[in-house]
GULOVO-373154 format. One record per residue (C-alpha): residue in one letter; y, x, z. Coordinates in Angstrom, 2 decimals. Example, Ala and Ser with C-alpha at 12.3 -4.5 7.8 and 13.67 -1.06 7.14 Angstrom:
2
ATOM  residuo        y        x        z
ATOM        A    -4.50    12.30     7.80
ATOM        S    -1.06    13.67     7.14
***
This chain:
238
ATOM  residuo        y        x        z
ATOM        M    51.33   -58.58    80.29
ATOM        A    50.92   -56.89    76.90
ATOM        I    47.85   -55.03    78.16
ATOM        T    46.32   -58.26    79.44
ATOM        Q    46.99   -59.98    76.12
ATOM        S    45.44   -57.08    74.22
ATOM        A    42.35   -57.20    76.42
ATOM        T    42.08   -60.93    75.87
ATOM        D    42.40   -60.52    72.11
ATOM        L    39.73   -57.80    72.14
ATOM        W    37.35   -59.96    74.18
ATOM        D    37.91   -62.91    71.85
ATOM        R    37.16   -60.65    68.92
ATOM        V    33.91   -59.43    70.46
ATOM        I    32.49   -62.82    71.46
ATOM        G    33.96   -64.69    68.52
ATOM        T    32.20   -65.45    65.26
ATOM        Q    32.72   -63.90    61.87
ATOM        P    32.29   -65.50    58.44
ATOM        A    28.77   -65.48    57.02
ATOM        P    28.35   -62.84    54.30
ATOM        D    27.35   -63.68    50.76
ATOM        E    23.61   -64.00    50.21
ATOM        W    23.61   -61.07    47.78
ATOM        L    24.95   -58.79    50.53
ATOM        V    22.14   -59.81    52.88
ATOM        V    19.55   -59.12    50.18
ATOM        I    21.05   -55.74    49.25
ATOM        A    21.15   -54.77    52.95
ATOM        G    17.44   -55.57    53.14
ATOM        V    16.68   -53.49    50.05
ATOM        I    18.61   -50.55    51.49
ATOM        A    16.70   -50.86    54.76
ATOM        L    13.39   -50.99    52.86
ATOM        G    14.44   -47.84    51.03
ATOM        A    14.87   -46.13    54.40
ATOM        V    11.38   -47.20    55.55
ATOM        A     9.04   -47.09    52.55
ATOM        P     9.45   -43.57    51.05
ATOM        H     7.77   -41.05    53.33
ATOM        P    10.37   -38.23    52.95
ATOM        I    13.19   -40.58    53.99
ATOM        W    11.06   -42.21    56.70
ATOM        R    10.54   -38.83    58.34
ATOM        I    14.28   -38.82    59.06
ATOM        S    15.04   -42.51    59.56
ATOM        R    12.08   -42.91    61.92
ATOM        N    14.18   -41.15    64.58
ATOM        T    16.11   -44.40    64.98
ATOM        I    12.90   -46.35    65.55
ATOM        T    11.88   -43.75    68.13
ATOM        I    15.18   -44.36    69.96
ATOM        A    14.35   -48.07    70.15
ATOM        H    10.72   -47.34    71.08
ATOM        E    11.53   -45.04    73.98
ATOM        G    14.48   -47.21    74.99
ATOM        G    12.07   -50.12    75.27
ATOM        H     9.83   -48.13    77.61
ATOM        G    12.83   -47.13    79.71
ATOM        L    14.43   -50.57    79.92
ATOM        V    11.22   -52.34    80.93
ATOM        A    10.46   -49.61    83.46
ATOM        L    13.79   -50.31    85.15
ATOM        L    13.37   -54.09    84.93
ATOM        T     9.96   -53.90    86.60
ATOM        G    11.25   -51.80    89.49
ATOM        R    10.05   -48.39    88.37
ATOM        R    12.21   -45.27    88.67
ATOM        L    13.22   -43.86    85.29
ATOM        D    13.25   -40.05    85.40
ATOM        G    14.27   -39.41    81.81
ATOM        I    13.70   -39.80    78.09
ATOM        R    13.04   -37.10    75.51
ATOM        L    13.28   -37.49    71.74
ATOM        H    11.76   -34.80    69.52
ATOM        S    12.44   -33.63    65.98
ATOM        D     8.96   -34.70    64.83
ATOM        T    10.06   -38.30    65.69
ATOM        S     7.84   -38.44    68.75
ATOM        G     9.25   -39.24    72.17
ATOM        L     8.43   -39.32    75.85
ATOM        T     9.67   -41.60    78.62
ATOM        V     8.87   -40.60    82.20
ATOM        S     9.03   -43.13    85.02
ATOM        R     7.77   -43.16    88.57
ATOM        G     6.09   -45.94    90.46
ATOM        K     2.72   -47.51    90.96
ATOM        P     0.37   -46.03    88.31
ATOM        T    -1.34   -49.37    87.78
ATOM        G    -0.34   -53.02    87.83
ATOM        I     1.82   -55.32    85.77
ATOM        G     4.90   -53.09    85.86
ATOM        M     3.05   -50.16    84.33
ATOM        I     1.35   -52.41    81.78
ATOM        L     4.61   -53.97    80.62
ATOM        T     6.27   -50.56    80.45
ATOM        A     3.49   -49.15    78.29
ATOM        A     3.47   -52.22    76.03
ATOM        A     7.23   -52.14    75.49
ATOM        G     7.36   -49.15    73.12
ATOM        Y     5.85   -50.45    69.90
ATOM        T     7.17   -53.97    70.50
ATOM        A    10.78   -52.97    71.23
ATOM        P    12.05   -52.19    67.69
ATOM        P    10.84   -55.45    66.09
ATOM        L    11.95   -57.54    69.06
ATOM        L    15.38   -55.90    69.00
ATOM        G    15.49   -56.69    65.30
ATOM        L    14.56   -60.29    66.02
ATOM        G    17.32   -60.56    68.62
ATOM        G    19.76   -58.98    66.20
ATOM        A    18.77   -61.45    63.48
ATOM        W    19.44   -64.31    65.89
ATOM        L    22.92   -62.96    66.64
ATOM        L    23.69   -62.53    62.95
ATOM        A    22.43   -66.02    62.17
ATOM        A    24.97   -67.22    64.76
ATOM        H    27.65   -65.09    62.99
ATOM        H    28.15   -62.69    65.93
ATOM        V    28.49   -59.50    63.90
ATOM        T    30.98   -57.75    66.19
ATOM        L    29.04   -58.67    69.31
ATOM        L    25.89   -57.17    67.83
ATOM        L    27.65   -53.91    66.99
ATOM        W    29.14   -53.63    70.47
ATOM        L    25.88   -54.50    72.23
ATOM        A    24.08   -51.84    70.20
ATOM        T    26.75   -49.29    71.13
ATOM        A    26.52   -50.22    74.82
ATOM        L    22.72   -49.88    74.83
ATOM        L    22.92   -46.47    73.17
ATOM        I    25.53   -45.26    75.67
ATOM        A    23.34   -46.44    78.55
ATOM        M    20.33   -44.68    77.03
ATOM        L    22.28   -41.45    76.57
ATOM        V    22.60   -41.14    80.34
ATOM        M    18.81   -40.84    80.60
ATOM        I    18.24   -38.41    77.72
ATOM        R    16.91   -35.06    78.94
ATOM        N    16.92   -32.84    75.84
ATOM        A    19.51   -31.66    73.32
ATOM        Y    17.88   -33.10    70.21
ATOM        G    17.54   -36.49    71.87
ATOM        A    21.17   -36.44    72.96
ATOM        L    22.29   -35.52    69.45
ATOM        T    20.36   -38.34    67.76
ATOM        V    21.59   -40.95    70.24
ATOM        I    25.20   -39.75    69.99
ATOM        L    25.14   -39.82    66.18
ATOM        T    23.57   -43.28    66.12
ATOM        G    26.00   -44.63    68.69
ATOM        A    28.95   -43.06    66.89
ATOM        A    27.94   -44.80    63.67
ATOM        F    27.96   -48.21    65.37
ATOM        L    31.23   -47.51    67.18
ATOM        L    33.09   -46.22    64.12
ATOM        V    31.94   -49.09    61.94
ATOM        S    32.96   -51.67    64.56
ATOM        W    36.40   -50.11    65.08
ATOM        L    37.49   -48.71    61.73
ATOM        T    35.99   -50.78    58.94
ATOM        E    36.70   -54.13    57.34
ATOM        P    34.64   -57.22    58.25
ATOM        E    32.66   -57.00    55.01
ATOM        V    31.58   -53.44    55.79
ATOM        Q    30.70   -54.41    59.36
ATOM        S    28.52   -57.25    58.10
ATOM        A    26.76   -55.01    55.58
ATOM        F    26.10   -52.36    58.23
ATOM        A    24.90   -54.88    60.82
ATOM        Y    22.54   -56.62    58.41
ATOM        A    21.14   -53.30    57.17
ATOM        A    20.58   -52.15    60.77
ATOM        V    18.75   -55.34    61.72
ATOM        W    16.65   -55.31    58.55
ATOM        F    15.79   -51.69    59.35
ATOM        L    14.58   -52.58    62.85
ATOM        L    12.48   -55.43    61.48
ATOM        L    10.97   -53.45    58.62
ATOM        G    10.78   -50.15    60.48
ATOM        G     9.15   -51.88    63.43
ATOM        V     6.12   -52.70    61.27
ATOM        R     5.21   -49.24    60.01
ATOM        P     4.54   -47.37    63.32
ATOM        A     1.66   -49.66    64.29
ATOM        F    -0.03   -48.97    60.95
ATOM        E     0.57   -45.25    61.41
ATOM        L    -1.00   -45.40    64.86
ATOM        Q    -3.97   -47.32    63.46
ATOM        S    -4.48   -44.64    60.81
ATOM        K    -4.28   -41.82    63.36
ATOM        R    -6.81   -43.50    65.66
ATOM        R    -9.16   -44.11    62.72
ATOM        H    -9.22   -40.36    62.12
ATOM        G    -9.64   -39.50    65.79
ATOM        G    -6.00   -38.72    66.52
ATOM        A    -3.53   -39.98    69.14
ATOM        P    -6.08   -40.16    71.98
ATOM        D    -3.33   -40.79    74.52
ATOM        S    -1.38   -43.38    72.54
ATOM        D     0.27   -46.40    74.12
ATOM        A    -2.69   -48.54    73.00
ATOM        D    -5.18   -46.17    74.68
ATOM        Q    -3.12   -46.03    77.87
ATOM        L    -3.01   -49.83    77.94
ATOM        S    -6.75   -49.94    77.40
ATOM        R    -7.30   -47.73    80.45
ATOM        L    -4.88   -49.83    82.50
ATOM        T    -6.33   -53.22    81.56
ATOM        H    -9.92   -52.49    80.43
ATOM        V    -9.03   -54.33    77.21
ATOM        P   -10.03   -52.45    74.03
ATOM        A    -7.25   -50.40    72.47
ATOM        A    -7.87   -52.25    69.20
ATOM        M    -6.70   -55.48    70.85
ATOM        W    -3.46   -53.86    71.96
ATOM        L    -3.01   -52.49    68.45
ATOM        F    -3.50   -56.04    67.17
ATOM        L    -0.75   -57.17    69.55
ATOM        F     1.61   -54.52    68.17
ATOM        H     0.86   -55.72    64.63
ATOM        A     1.31   -59.38    65.58
ATOM        V     4.66   -58.82    67.29
ATOM        S     6.08   -56.69    64.47
ATOM        L     4.92   -58.94    61.63
ATOM        C     5.95   -62.18    63.36
ATOM        S     9.34   -60.66    64.18
ATOM        L     9.78   -59.62    60.54
ATOM        I     8.93   -63.10    59.29
ATOM        G    11.06   -64.92    61.85
ATOM        G    13.96   -62.48    61.70
ATOM        G    13.88   -62.39    57.93
ATOM        R    14.13   -66.18    57.75
ATOM        W    17.16   -66.11    60.08
ATOM        L    18.87   -63.40    58.06
ATOM        L    18.28   -65.22    54.78
ATOM        G    19.31   -68.56    56.27
ATOM        L    15.96   -70.21    55.54
***
């Protein structure tokens, strides 16, 4: 009976709501997230988290569209590779290829919606669950290490810290996804302008759909910027 009651209390805690944080905390969390995105030396490290979301987006959509996910690799230069099997053309392959650059900002938008509804604990647990699920598909040591460290951070914060710390961490994480989801599309645009990244997601989508890569790059920009605006308004309570 005690075990059942404990499980019920835990479930109520996860799906329940938490008090809204003070506005100053939300703003400071955003400033901290911006500090992890804007300076290039810090971005070279923090971008690993965006790569996790990027490759996780490829993998999740591959599974949802009926493709077979063979594995995910994350590299120390913040690049990544997701390998799936299935029909090399068609809507499933298109959606899988398009999911990478759009995943971080859309995850941030979803996180902002949860925080606007005061579901801080639920957000932390969902993030932990997604990272655990992704870990199963990681196929290299560096990738496993980055996913484990990221997942451990979410798990420890959700279990061991006070509600105020959980709120600060959750808001900073969501701000980071929203802000960090914008920069990669601009980086890709810069690389393509100088003749780099010939096999980028945008170029693969162009070959799949016969739509210019610039249009797919525009889509990446639109999704990330609209997510930042919409998610930011939710986080700030506007």
